[in-house]
N, C-alpha and C positions, 0 to 999 in steps of 0.2 A: 650651054650652061643653064639657060632659062628652062629648058625642058627637064633638066635633072633636079631642079630646085623646087622645093615645096612653096606654095603660095596660097593666097586666098582664092577660093573656088568661085566667088561671085562678087558683084558690086555691093550687094547687101552685106555679105560677110566682111568685106573691107571696111564698110561704114561702121558696123557694130563693133568690130575689133578696135578701130581707131577711136570711136567714142568711149569704149570701155577703158582704153589707155588714158584718155583725157580725164574721164570721170573717176574720181577716187576719193580718198579721205579729205582731199583738199576741198571738195564740194561740200561734204557733210560736216567736216570738222574745221578746216582752216578758214574757208570763206565765211561761215557764220560768225566765228569768233573775231575775225578781223573786221567784219562789218560792224559787229557789236562794239568793239573798242574804238572804232574810227567814225562813229556817228551815224551809221546806218545808210540811208538812201544816197547821201553825197558820195560815200565810198563806193556804193554799188554802181552809180552812174559813171564814176571815174574808171571803175573796173571794166565796164562795158566799152568805154572808149579805148581803153588799153588793149582789149581783145581785138577790136577792129583795127587799131593802128599798128600794133606790134604782133599780137598772137596769130592772127590769120595770115599775114604776109609770111612770117617765118614758117608756119605750118605748111603752107603751099610750097615754099622753097624746099623744105625737107622732103616732102612727098615727091616733088619733081626730080630732085637729085637721086633719091632712092630708086624710083621707078626707072629712070634713065640708065642707071648703072647696074641694077639687078644684082647687087651684092650686099654684104654686110656693111655697117656704117664706116668701118676703118677703110675697107677696100674702095668703097664708093667715093670718099673724099680723097683718097690717095690717087685715084685715076680720073676723076671727073674733069680736072684741068690738066691737059698734057704737059709734061715736064715740070709740074709743080706738085710733086708727090708729098711735099711737107704738109699739105692740107690734111693729111691722114691724122694729124694731131687732133682734129675735131672728133674723129671717131674714137681715138684712144681716150680723150677727155670724157666722151660720152660713156665709155665703159667704166671709167673710174667713178663718174657721177652716178651711174646705175648702182654700183656696189655701195657707194656712200649713202645713197638714198635708201636702198634696201636695208642697210645695216640698222637704221633707226626707224624706218617706215614699217618694217616687219615687226618691230617691237610694239609700235602703236597699234598695228593691225592685230597683234596678239592680244592686246587689251580689249579691242573691239570683239574679237571672236570669243574671248573668255566671258564677256558680258552677256552673250546670248544664253548659255546655260545658267549663269548666275541669275539673270533677270527672269528666266523661265521658271526656275525653282522658286523664286520669291513670289511669282504670280500664282503658281499652282498651290503653294502652301499658304498664300494669303498673308505672308509675313511683310515686315516693313521693307520699303524700297532700299535699293543700294545707297549707302551713305558715303559721304566724302572720305571717311576713314577706310572704306572698302577699296576705293581707288588708290588712295595713298599707300595702303598695304600692298596692293597689286603692283603699282608702278615702281615702288622702292624695294620690292622683294628681291629674292635671288632665284630660287628654283622655279617658282611659279611663272614669272614672266619669261624666263629662258625656255621653259617647256612649251609655253604657248607660242613663242617666237619660232622655235624649231618646228612645231606642228604646222604653223602657217607656211613656212618655207617649203616643207615637204609637200603640203597640199598643192601649192602653186607649181612646184616642180613636176608633180604628176601630170598636171594639165599641159604644161609646156613639153613634157616628154612625148606626148601623143602627136606632136607636130603642129604645123601652122593651120592646115585646113581641118584636120580631125581633132585637134586639141584646142588651139586658141580660138579659131573661128567658131567652132561648135559650142564652146563654153560661153563665149560672149553673146552669141545669138540666144542662148538660154537665159543668162543672168541679167542682161540689160532690160528686157521687158518686165521681168519680175521686180527688179529694182525700181523701175518707173511706177509700176502698180503699187508697190508698198509705200513709195514716197507720196503718191497721190492720196492714198488711204490715210496716211498720217496728216497730210494737209487738211483733208476734209474734217478730221477730228479736231485739229487745232483751231481751224477757222470757225467752227461752230461753238467755241467756248465764249462765255460772256466776257466782254472786255478785250476780245481778240483783235478788234480793229486798231487798237493802239500799236500792236505789233506790225500790222500792215502799213500803217502810217510811218512807222520807224523805218520800214524797208523801202517805201516808195515815195515818201515826201521829203525831198532833199533839204537839208539845212546847210547852205554853203558856207556858213560861218565855221562849220566843223572842218572844212578843208584846209589843208596846209601842204607845204611842199613835201613833207615826210609822208603824209597820207596819200598824195598823188603817186609818189614813187613806190610806196608800198603796194598800191593797186597795180602798178606796172609790173612789179616783181611777182605778184600773185598770178597775174595773167600768164606770165611766162612759165611759172611752175605748174599752173593748173593744166595747161595744154600739153604737158610733157615735152617741152621744146628744149633744144640745145643739149639733149642727153643721148641722142642717137635712136631713140625709140621710134620717132615719126619717120626718120630716114629708113630704118629697118622695115617698118610696116609699109612704107612707100615702095620698097623693093619687092614686096609680096603682092602689090596691086596689079590686077590685069589691066591691059590697055583699053578696056571698055569703060574704065572709070574716068569720069570727067573730074579732073583734080580740083579745080577751083570750086565748083558747086559742092563736091563732096566735102572739102575742107570747110566750106562755109556752113554746111549742115552740121558738121562735127562741132565747130565752135558754137553754133547756135544751141545744139543739144546739150553741150557741156554747160553753157551759161544757164539754160533752162533748168537743169538739175540743181545748180547752185541756188537759183531763185526759189525753186520748190523746196529745197532744204531750209532756206530762210523762212519760208511760209510755214513749214512744219515746226520751227523752233520759236521764232520771235512772237507770234500771236499767243502761244502757250506761256512763254516767259512773262509777257506783259499781263496776261490774264490772271496770273497768280502772284504778281508783284515781285518777280525775281529780277536780278540785275543783268541786262543784256551785255554789259561790258565785263563779263567774268573771265574773259580770256580763254586760253587753251583748255581749261577745265570745264568749259561749257558743255561739251559732249558727255563727259563721264561723271560729272557731279550735278550740274544744273538740270540736265535733261531727265535723268531718273527721278529727281526730286519734283520737277514740274509735272511730269506725266503721272506720277503717283497720286496727284490731287484730282485727276480726271476719273470719271466712271470707266472702269476697265483699263485704267491707265497703266497698270503693271504689264498688261498684255501688249499695249501699244509701245511700251519700252522694249519689249522683246522684238517687235516688228522693226522698230527704229534701229536697233543694233544689228538685226539681220540685214537690213538694206545697207547699213554702213559696211558690213562685212562683204557684201556683194560689190559695193563700190571699190573697196580696197583690192578685191581679187583681180579685177580687170587691169588696174594700174600696175599691180605687182607682176602680172603675167608679162606685160610689155617691158618692164624693167629687166626681168630675168632673160627675156628673149634677146636683148642687145648683146650681152657677152656670149650667150649660147650660139647666136648666129655667127659671131666672129670666130669662136672656137671651132665651129663646124666647117666654116669656110676657109679661113686662113690656116688653121692647124690641121684641117682635114680629119677632125675627130668625129666619131659617130655621135648622134644626138644624145643618147643616154650618158655617154662619157662627158660630153659638154655640159649637160644639165647637172650631173653629179659634181663636177669641178666648180661650177657656178654656185650651186647651193652650199657647198662646203665653204667657199670663200665668203659668202654672205654671212654664214653662221659664225665664222671665225672673227670677221669684222664686227658683227652684231653683238658679240659677247661683251666687249668693253663698253659699247654704246648702251646696252641694257643695264649693265652693272653700274654705270656712271650715275644712274639715278638712285642708286641704293648703296650697295656695299662699297663701291669705289667713288662715292660722291665727293670725297675730299681730293681726289686726283684731278688736277687741273692742267690744261695746256692752253696757253694764251688766255688765262683767266676763264676758261670755259671747260665744262665737262665734255667727255668724248661725244655724247649724244648731241649736245648743242654745237660742238665744233664741226661735226660732220654736216649738220644741217646748215650751218653758216657757210662752210666752204662750197657746198653744192649750190646753194641759192644765191650767194653773193659773188662767187668767183666762177665756178665751172659752167653753170647754165648761162649767165649773161655773156661770158666770153665765147662759149660755144655758139650761142645765137648770133652774136656779132660776126663771128667767123663765117657762119652759114650765109648771112646776108651779104658779106663781102664776096664769097664765092659765087653766089647766085646773081648778085647785082653787078659785080665789077670784074670777075675773072672768067666766068663762063660766058662765051659769046651770046649776045642778046638773042639773036635769031634762033640759036640752038635751044636756049632756055624756053623761049616763047613757043617753039615748036612742040616741046614736051607738054606745055600747058594747054596747047590747042588740040592735043590728041583726043579723039572721040568727040570733039565739039563739032556740031553740024555746020558752023561757020566760024568766023573770027570775032568773038564777042568783045564788046567795048571795054569790059571790066578787066580784061587781062593786061593791057598796057597800063591801066591805072594801078593795078596791083603791083606791077613790075616797078613802078615809080615808088610805091611804098616800100618795097623790098630794098630798093637801091638807096633811098635817101632817108625816109622818115623813120623806119624801123631801126636802122643803125644808130641814128641820133638819140632816140629814146632809150635804146639798150645801153648806150654809153652813160646816160643819166642814171639808170638803174645801177650800173656797175659802180659809178662814183658814189652813189648814195650808200652802197654796201660798205664803203670805206669811211662813211661819216662825213663826206666832203660838204654836204648840205646841212649838217647839224641834225639835231633831234627836234 
């Protein structure tokens, strides 16, 4: 089966694809605005601890199970523990989560992609920067957001259609260096502004009075979402990894790179926000309203706005590729469908589910389920239910159901010796990560209050 199945052609390809899955709009959009509304550095420090205590252990567990089984997420968990096929529910939940996330994520990505030509036209014409009414008109519109959403899904589907090594691996090898270069360029411009140091202080000097139980649990939840955990993507990507990859060092580099991109995004945003007297706690609109307004006040700021939305689009691309690949891998394996057919079915399903998510911000804004619009409901279900439960189940499989010697053997593959950190990480997978994931899950139901 392994010889017939496509996979990553190299360790470098496995690394770039995995980083691209982790790096997404969560780095450029969600991390900065959550840091902004939760006090800056104190939240960032808490987030870093959450990545170390929860994110990395579950990431390693997903990679190990995926590579051991060499199958899609559903088949991997159905067969990883003999006579306990009910664990396949982890894979099915991951597929559902991938569809739910893509339904609203592709809408947000459509906004990002649309801002590239919009900001470029404004820069060339020398006209006023994009105003808040431009974003409101876009997000609450009907045909424009739907067309951009469809365009994004088609674009990502074409990449996935080319396969793992020729499509996913090749695309991420190209996009990740460009993303990093553009981000550093935006950082240099933001950090050279008068008064920019206040933004650096906001990001790196913690005020622990800003911390609360809700902030800590929000950081844990973000770390989980940011690393694409609990949704089958990292298990699927693990199944494509060659046995020459050292799983723990590779996962550590992925977590480090993902965190670095988040920090760099913060350095591109907060120094500029403080330099021009804007509000760092402006919430989700920070990317689409505050950033164009802030950059417009810089020399050549309209062109830096174009660069910023270009790198945001690149970040969204890698994440969406991995999300689409989860159901595509299952349809190709379990249903024995050819990749083009699997991609077509997946893309169609995303667009069907994405239609009410997109319209719930405009035409169908008055339609509520559980007092939430469809966009917010899908976001709530995947972040507060599907992903934490999936991550908890993965920790239980890796730490409690899979024989320890068997699991450690997979982690030690390609290692020149038996490194000390593998038993330590196993302890985190078995005890610490599950406990913290349960806290995130309970917080999603408001057990700890607001």
